[in-house]
C-alpha positions as CSV (number, residue, x, y, z in Angstrom):
1,M,10.1,-4.0,-3.1
2,T,11.1,-0.4,-2.4
3,M,10.8,3.1,-3.8
4,L,12.5,6.5,-4.0
5,H,11.2,10.0,-4.5
6,D,13.2,11.9,-7.2
7,R,16.2,13.4,-5.5
8,N,16.2,16.4,-7.8
9,D,12.9,17.6,-6.3
10,K,10.9,16.7,-9.3
11,P,7.4,15.3,-8.4
12,Y,8.1,11.7,-9.3
13,L,8.3,8.4,-7.5
14,Y,10.5,5.5,-8.7
15,V,9.3,2.0,-7.6
16,A,11.4,-1.2,-7.8
17,S,8.5,-3.6,-8.5
18,K,10.4,-6.9,-8.7
19,E,8.9,-8.8,-11.7
20,G,6.8,-5.7,-12.5
21,G,10.0,-3.9,-13.5
22,L,10.6,-0.2,-12.8
23,K,7.5,1.9,-12.4
24,I,7.5,5.7,-12.5
25,Y,4.7,7.7,-11.0
26,D,3.8,11.4,-11.3
27,L,3.2,12.8,-7.8
28,T,1.9,16.2,-8.8
29,N,-1.2,15.2,-6.9
30,L,0.2,13.4,-3.9
31,A,-3.1,11.9,-3.1
32,S,-3.5,10.4,-6.6
33,P,-0.3,9.2,-8.1
34,I,-0.4,8.5,-11.9
35,L,1.7,5.8,-13.5
36,I,3.5,7.4,-16.4
37,K,6.2,5.0,-17.3
38,T,7.1,1.3,-16.9
39,I,10.4,-0.3,-17.9
40,E,9.7,-4.0,-18.2
41,V,12.1,-6.7,-17.1
42,S,12.3,-7.8,-20.7
43,S,14.4,-4.6,-21.2
44,L,16.6,-5.5,-18.2
45,N,18.0,-8.9,-19.1
46,S,14.8,-10.4,-17.8
47,L,15.9,-9.7,-14.3
48,H,13.6,-8.6,-11.5
49,V,14.0,-5.0,-10.1
50,M,14.9,-5.4,-6.4
51,N,16.4,-2.1,-5.3
52,L,17.3,1.3,-6.7
53,S,19.2,4.5,-6.0
54,Q,19.7,7.9,-7.7
55,S,22.7,10.0,-8.6
56,G,22.0,13.2,-10.6
57,N,19.7,12.4,-13.5
58,Y,20.4,8.6,-13.3
59,L,18.8,5.8,-11.6
60,Y,20.8,2.7,-10.7
61,L,18.9,-0.6,-10.4
62,A,19.9,-3.6,-8.5
63,L,18.6,-6.5,-10.5
64,G,17.9,-10.2,-9.9
65,N,15.4,-12.0,-7.8
66,H,17.1,-13.0,-4.5
67,F,14.3,-15.1,-3.1
68,T,13.6,-18.8,-3.7
69,N,13.7,-18.6,-7.5
70,S,17.0,-16.6,-7.6
71,Q,18.4,-15.0,-10.7
72,S,21.8,-13.6,-11.7
73,P,22.9,-10.4,-9.9
74,G,22.6,-7.5,-12.3
75,M,22.6,-3.7,-12.6
76,A,21.1,-1.2,-15.0
77,I,21.5,2.5,-15.4
78,I,18.4,4.5,-16.4
79,D,18.4,8.1,-17.6
80,V,15.5,10.0,-15.9
81,T,16.3,13.5,-17.1
82,N,12.7,13.3,-18.3
83,P,11.1,10.7,-16.1
84,A,8.1,10.3,-18.4
85,A,10.5,9.3,-21.2
86,A,13.0,7.4,-19.0
87,V,15.4,5.2,-21.1
88,V,17.7,2.3,-20.3
89,L,21.3,3.4,-21.0
90,S,23.0,0.1,-20.0
91,K,22.5,-3.2,-18.3
92,W,24.9,-5.8,-16.9
93,K,24.6,-9.2,-15.3
94,L,26.9,-11.6,-13.6
95,T,27.5,-14.9,-15.4
96,K,26.5,-16.8,-12.3
97,N,22.8,-17.6,-12.4
98,D,22.0,-17.5,-8.7
99,G,22.0,-15.1,-5.7
100,G,20.3,-12.1,-7.2
101,G,20.9,-8.4,-6.4
102,G,20.3,-6.8,-3.0
103,I,21.2,-3.2,-3.3
104,V,23.1,-0.6,-5.3
105,K,24.7,2.6,-4.2
106,V,26.7,5.3,-6.1
107,L,29.5,7.7,-5.1
108,G,31.2,9.8,-7.7
109,D,32.1,7.7,-10.8
110,Y,31.7,4.4,-9.0
111,A,28.7,2.2,-8.4
112,Y,28.7,-0.5,-5.7
113,L,26.4,-3.5,-6.1
114,G,25.5,-5.7,-3.2
115,A,25.3,-9.0,-5.1
116,M,24.1,-11.2,-2.2
117,K,26.2,-14.4,-2.1
118,H,28.5,-13.0,-4.7
119,G,29.6,-10.1,-2.4
120,L,30.4,-6.6,-3.4
121,I,30.9,-5.7,-7.1
122,I,32.4,-2.3,-8.0
123,F,31.8,-0.6,-11.3
124,D,33.3,2.5,-13.1
125,V,30.2,4.3,-14.3
126,S,31.9,7.4,-15.7
127,D,30.4,6.3,-19.0
128,K,26.8,5.6,-18.2
129,K,26.3,3.7,-21.5
130,N,29.3,1.4,-20.8
131,P,29.8,0.6,-17.1
132,K,32.9,-1.4,-16.5
133,Q,33.4,-3.9,-13.7
134,V,36.4,-3.0,-11.7
135,S,36.5,-5.6,-9.0
136,Q,34.5,-8.2,-7.0
137,F,35.1,-8.8,-3.3
138,V,33.4,-11.6,-1.3
139,P,34.0,-11.1,2.4
140,D,35.0,-14.0,4.6
141,I,31.8,-16.0,5.5
142,N,33.4,-17.6,8.6
143,F,32.3,-14.8,10.9
144,P,30.6,-14.6,13.3
145,D,29.9,-18.3,13.1
146,K,32.8,-20.8,12.5
147,K,30.5,-23.2,10.7
148,P,28.2,-20.8,8.8
149,D,25.2,-21.6,6.7
150,E,26.4,-20.2,3.4
151,K,22.8,-19.6,2.1
152,K,22.2,-17.0,4.8
153,I,25.2,-14.8,4.2
154,S,24.5,-12.1,1.6
155,A,25.6,-8.6,0.7
156,R,22.2,-6.9,0.9
157,G,22.5,-3.5,2.6
158,M,25.2,-0.7,2.4
159,L,26.2,2.9,2.5
160,I,29.4,4.5,1.5
161,S,31.4,7.1,3.4
162,G,34.7,8.3,1.8
163,D,36.7,5.2,1.1
164,I,34.7,2.8,3.3
165,V,31.7,0.8,2.2
166,Y,29.7,-0.2,5.3
167,L,28.1,-3.5,4.3
168,C,25.3,-5.4,6.0
169,Y,26.3,-9.0,5.3
170,D,23.1,-10.5,6.7
171,A,24.0,-13.5,8.9
172,G,27.7,-12.5,8.3
173,G,27.4,-9.4,10.5
174,F,28.4,-5.8,9.7
175,R,31.5,-5.2,7.7
176,A,33.7,-2.2,6.8
177,I,35.2,-2.6,3.4
178,N,38.1,-0.3,2.4
179,V,37.7,0.7,-1.3
180,S,40.5,3.3,-1.5
181,N,41.9,1.1,-4.2
182,K,38.9,0.1,-6.2
183,Q,40.7,-2.8,-7.9
184,Q,41.7,-4.3,-4.5
185,P,39.1,-3.7,-1.8
186,F,39.7,-5.3,1.5
187,E,37.9,-5.7,4.8
188,E,39.1,-3.2,7.4
189,G,36.7,-4.0,10.2
190,R,33.8,-6.2,11.3
191,Y,31.2,-6.4,14.0
192,S,28.5,-8.8,15.2
193,N,26.7,-8.6,18.5
194,P,28.1,-11.4,20.7
195,E,24.7,-11.7,22.4
196,L,23.4,-13.3,19.2
197,N,26.1,-16.0,19.0
198,G,24.5,-19.3,18.2
199,K,21.2,-17.7,17.3
200,P,19.7,-16.5,14.0
201,R,20.7,-13.0,13.1
202,A,20.3,-10.7,10.1
203,Y,22.1,-7.4,9.6
204,N,19.8,-5.9,6.9
205,N,20.3,-2.2,6.2
206,V,22.1,0.9,7.5
207,V,22.1,4.7,7.6
208,L,25.1,6.8,8.7
209,E,25.4,10.0,10.8
210,G,28.8,11.2,11.8
211,N,30.5,8.6,13.9
212,Y,27.4,6.4,14.1
213,A,25.9,3.7,12.0
214,Y,22.3,2.8,12.7
215,V,21.8,-0.8,11.6
216,T,18.6,-2.8,11.4
217,V,18.9,-6.3,12.7
218,D,15.5,-7.9,11.7
219,Y,13.7,-9.4,14.6
220,C,16.4,-8.0,16.9
221,G,15.6,-4.3,16.4
222,L,18.3,-1.7,15.8
223,E,22.0,-1.4,16.8
224,V,23.8,1.9,17.2
225,L,27.4,1.3,16.3
226,N,30.4,3.6,16.8
227,I,32.3,3.6,13.4
228,S,34.8,6.4,14.3
229,D,37.5,3.8,13.9
230,P,36.4,1.3,11.2
231,K,39.0,-1.2,12.4
232,N,37.3,-1.3,15.8
233,I,33.6,-1.0,15.5
234,S,31.8,-1.0,18.8
235,L,28.2,-1.1,20.1
236,V,26.8,2.1,21.6
237,N,23.2,1.0,22.2
238,W,20.9,-1.8,21.2
239,W,17.2,-1.1,20.8
240,N,15.8,-4.6,21.2
241,P,12.0,-4.3,21.9
242,Y,11.4,-8.0,21.4
243,N,14.2,-9.4,23.6
244,C,15.2,-11.5,20.7
245,Q,18.3,-13.1,22.3
246,S,16.1,-15.0,24.8
247,N,14.0,-16.8,22.1
248,P,15.7,-18.2,19.0
249,W,12.3,-19.1,17.6
250,G,11.3,-15.4,17.8
251,W,12.2,-14.9,14.1
252,F,8.8,-16.5,13.2
253,S,6.8,-15.1,16.1
254,S,8.2,-11.6,16.4
255,P,5.8,-8.7,16.1
256,G,8.4,-6.9,13.9
257,H,11.2,-7.5,11.4
258,M,13.3,-4.3,10.9
259,N,14.5,-4.1,7.4
260,E,14.9,-0.8,5.4
261,I,15.7,2.4,7.1
262,D,15.8,6.1,6.3
263,Y,16.9,9.1,8.3
264,N,15.7,12.7,8.8
265,K,18.8,14.4,10.1
266,E,17.1,17.7,11.0
267,C,14.6,15.9,13.2
268,G,16.9,13.2,14.4
269,L,14.3,10.6,13.4
270,L,14.8,7.1,11.9
271,F,12.0,5.6,9.9
272,I,12.1,1.7,9.8
273,S,10.1,-0.7,7.8
274,S,9.2,-3.3,10.3
275,G,7.4,-6.2,8.5
276,K,4.0,-7.1,9.9
277,S,4.1,-4.1,12.3
278,D,4.5,-1.8,9.2
279,L,6.6,1.3,10.4
280,H,8.5,2.2,13.5
281,V,9.9,5.7,14.2
282,L,12.8,6.2,16.5
283,N,14.2,9.4,17.9
284,V,18.0,9.3,17.8
285,S,18.8,12.9,18.7
286,N,20.8,11.2,21.5
287,P,22.4,8.2,19.7
288,A,23.2,6.5,23.0
289,K,19.5,6.4,23.8
290,P,17.3,5.6,20.8
291,D,13.7,6.2,21.8
292,S,10.6,4.8,20.1
293,C,8.4,7.8,19.4
294,G,5.9,6.7,16.8
295,Y,4.5,4.0,14.5
296,Y,2.1,3.3,11.7
297,G,0.0,0.2,11.1
298,G,0.2,-2.8,13.4
299,I,0.4,-6.5,13.6
300,S,-3.3,-7.2,13.1
301,N,-3.8,-5.8,9.6
302,N,-2.4,-8.9,7.8
303,I,0.0,-6.9,5.6
304,G,3.7,-6.3,6.0
305,T,6.3,-3.9,4.7
306,W,9.7,-4.4,3.0
307,G,10.9,-0.9,2.1
308,V,10.8,2.6,3.4
309,S,11.9,5.9,2.0
310,A,11.6,9.4,3.4
311,Y,11.4,12.7,1.5
312,K,10.7,16.1,3.2
313,N,7.4,15.5,5.2
314,Q,6.6,12.3,3.3
315,I,7.2,8.7,4.1
316,Y,6.8,5.9,1.5
317,L,6.2,2.4,2.6
318,S,6.3,-0.6,0.3
319,Y,4.3,-3.8,1.1
320,I,5.0,-7.3,-0.2
321,C,3.1,-10.6,-0.4
322,A,4.9,-13.0,1.9
323,F,4.5,-16.1,4.1
324,I,7.8,-16.3,6.0
325,P,8.9,-14.9,8.4
326,F,5.7,-12.9,8.4
327,A,2.4,-13.2,6.5
328,S,1.4,-10.4,4.2
329,N,-1.4,-10.6,1.6
330,W,-1.1,-7.2,-0.2
331,T,1.6,-5.6,-2.3
332,G,1.8,-1.9,-3.1
333,V,2.9,1.5,-1.8
334,K,1.4,3.7,0.9
335,I,2.2,7.4,1.1
336,L,2.2,9.0,4.6
337,T,2.8,12.5,5.7
338,Y,3.8,13.9,9.1
339,D,4.5,17.2,10.7
340,E,8.2,17.9,10.4
341,C,10.1,18.9,13.5
342,K,10.7,22.6,14.3
343,K,14.0,23.5,15.8
């Protein structure tokens, strides 16, 4: 599904491998990674590993298949002080047996789980062996469509800035959730591009930089949003290479499906996993004019990406087996390198 280089500069890669569990690779030789540890789903309440993030010496896993055979949303905390001897400290799952887990992020002593149809779940993780659910917040699904398809509205991408969780709510648009009171979160702002009214849409993932949110919108490219006032989120620019608003069937025929995203602040570069077109690179040194400046792969190789993660001069791409909305017949991770910018 996706992967993350160790954030403490250790030579390890953590891979969320769905039914394959959590896999940890030694990257001492970048050209020849070595699998050194697998944590099986049998140790994780039998839930698939869908996403992950790191805070200090701990990995946080978002658990639960969110595709057709969905599972309960869940979370696990893994001690990776010694990655080769990583150990499960705790695991949790929602009593509901559907929806799955989309994403997990951590700030301070709190973890935030994007639990798909079950919304945002907040945990106190000050005790890593005993995380405690603090609250659950399911945003209103009656936006932007008055008669929504509930199955398409899911909490599946997010980042946290101060007391605001910026949530990609899939067909439900982009939301700003105020979590200053962890026990009573509330929605402070929302946005959805009116050009897509009445058409399929999917707000997938986000990175933040100052007053800007860069949000992937699947077959509709990337939106640059001004979030200086979370109550009044506004569109700055829309990078829409496939002119998606003119063709509602473009979801299935589109050359690209923008999903996960990472950001190199020094270079002003966005790296975007783009489905059957693999990887797109955008220059956002001027946020008002995102510029396509590179790519990897292409639509003719019969494989497609889900995840992307950047670390120093390395880019990690994860590929999935899929049929809709794009066909892909290989699953695994590719490691790319590039010449970092010089300023």
